[in-house]
C-alpha positions in Angstrom: -0.2 -0.1 0.1 1.2 3.4 -1.0 0.5 6.5 0.6 -3.5 6.6 1.5 -4.7 4.7 -1.5 -5.9 1.3 -0.9 -4.6 -1.4 -3.3 -8.0 -1.9 -5.5 -8.1 1.9 -6.0 -11.0 4.3 -4.7 -14.5 4.2 -5.5 -13.9 7.4 -7.9 -11.3 5.5 -9.7 -14.0 2.5 -10.2 -16.8 4.9 -11.2 -14.6 6.8 -13.7 -13.2 3.4 -15.3 -16.9 2.3 -15.5 -17.9 5.6 -17.3 -15.2 5.2 -19.8 -15.4 1.7 -20.6 -19.3 1.1 -20.4 -21.5 3.9 -20.3 -20.0 6.1 -23.1 -19.7 3.5 -25.7 -23.5 2.7 -25.1 -24.5 6.3 -25.2 -22.7 6.5 -28.4 -24.6 3.5 -29.8 -28.1 4.6 -28.8 -27.2 8.1 -30.4 -26.4 6.3 -33.7 -29.3 4.2 -33.5 -31.8 7.1 -33.0 -30.1 9.1 -35.7 -30.5 6.0 -38.1 -34.0 5.4 -37.1 -34.9 9.2 -37.7 -33.0 9.3 -41.1 -35.0 6.1 -42.3 -38.3 7.7 -41.2 -37.7 11.4 -42.6 -34.7 11.1 -44.7 -35.1 11.7 -48.5 -34.0 9.0 -51.1 -30.8 9.9 -53.3 -31.1 12.6 -55.4 -29.7 12.6 -59.2 -27.1 15.1 -60.3 -29.9 17.1 -62.2 -32.1 17.5 -58.8 -28.8 18.3 -57.1 -28.1 21.1 -59.6 -31.7 22.1 -59.9 -31.9 22.3 -55.9 -28.5 24.2 -56.0 -30.1 26.7 -58.7 -33.3 27.1 -56.5 -31.2 27.7 -53.4 -28.9 30.3 -55.4 -32.3 32.2 -56.4 -33.2 32.3 -53.2 -30.2 33.8 -51.7 -30.0 36.3 -54.5 -33.8 37.2 -53.5 -32.9 37.6 -49.9 -29.8 39.7 -50.8 -32.0 42.0 -52.9 -34.6 42.3 -50.1 -31.8 43.2 -47.6 -30.2 45.7 -49.7 -33.8 47.3 -50.4 -34.1 47.3 -46.6 -30.8 49.0 -46.1 -31.6 51.7 -48.8 -34.8 52.5 -47.1 -33.2 52.9 -43.7 -30.6 55.0 -45.1 -33.4 57.3 -46.8 -35.1 57.3 -43.5 -32.2 58.4 -41.7 -31.3 61.1 -44.4 -34.7 62.4 -44.1 -34.8 62.6 -40.2 -31.4 64.2 -40.3 -32.8 66.9 -42.8 -35.8 67.5 -40.7 -33.7 67.8 -37.6 -31.3 70.2 -39.3 -34.4 72.4 -40.7 -35.8 72.4 -37.0 -32.3 73.6 -35.8 -32.3 76.3 -38.4 -35.6 77.6 -37.7 -35.1 77.6 -34.0 -31.8 79.6 -34.4 -33.6 82.0 -36.9 -36.3 82.6 -34.4 -33.9 83.3 -31.7 -32.1 85.6 -33.7 -35.3 87.7 -34.7 -36.3 87.6 -31.1 -32.8 89.1 -30.2 -33.0 91.5 -32.8 -36.4 92.5 -31.4 -35.1 93.0 -28.0 -32.3 94.9 -29.3 -34.6 97.4 -31.3 -36.8 97.5 -28.2 -34.0 98.7 -26.0 -32.6 101.2 -28.7 -36.2 102.7 -28.6 -36.2 103.0 -24.6 -32.6 104.5 -25.0 -33.7 107.0 -27.8 -36.7 107.9 -26.0 -35.0 108.6 -22.7 -32.3 110.7 -24.5 -35.4 112.6 -26.1 -36.6 115.7 -24.1 -40.2 116.5 -24.5 -40.4 119.5 -26.9 -43.1 121.3 -24.6 -40.9 120.7 -21.6 -38.0 121.9 -23.3 -39.7 125.3 -24.3 -40.8 125.7 -20.6 -37.2 124.9 -19.3 -35.7 127.6 -21.5 -38.3 130.1 -20.6 -37.7 129.7 -16.7 -33.9 130.0 -17.2 -34.3 133.3 -19.0 -33.0 136.4 -17.3 -35.5 138.1 -14.9 -38.2 135.9 -15.4 
């Protein structure tokens, strides 16, 4: 007896050996049998060269059709994206223009206020001059 291992091995060693030598091959054979049974029930008969070529042509046409559809979808998405970007750009420009016009209106209003505050009422100006005169 070497170390802690008994002469006949451990239960783990026996289990692993049984798994490798018995269970795995049985599972493989059962899988093969199931596959063979399914193929015999569902399987298609052997195809001739002409049938294989026809099938390949059909598959190729289907693939071309799908590629065409995908291309059209991509083009549609690109066009929609472009339209959304143009719309957003127009909205941004309209907003900027509106802000600019509001800013200009505010500046005009402020200018008018300043202009009016600098102007002196002509009637008041006349009265002021009279009061400033000599003697009376």
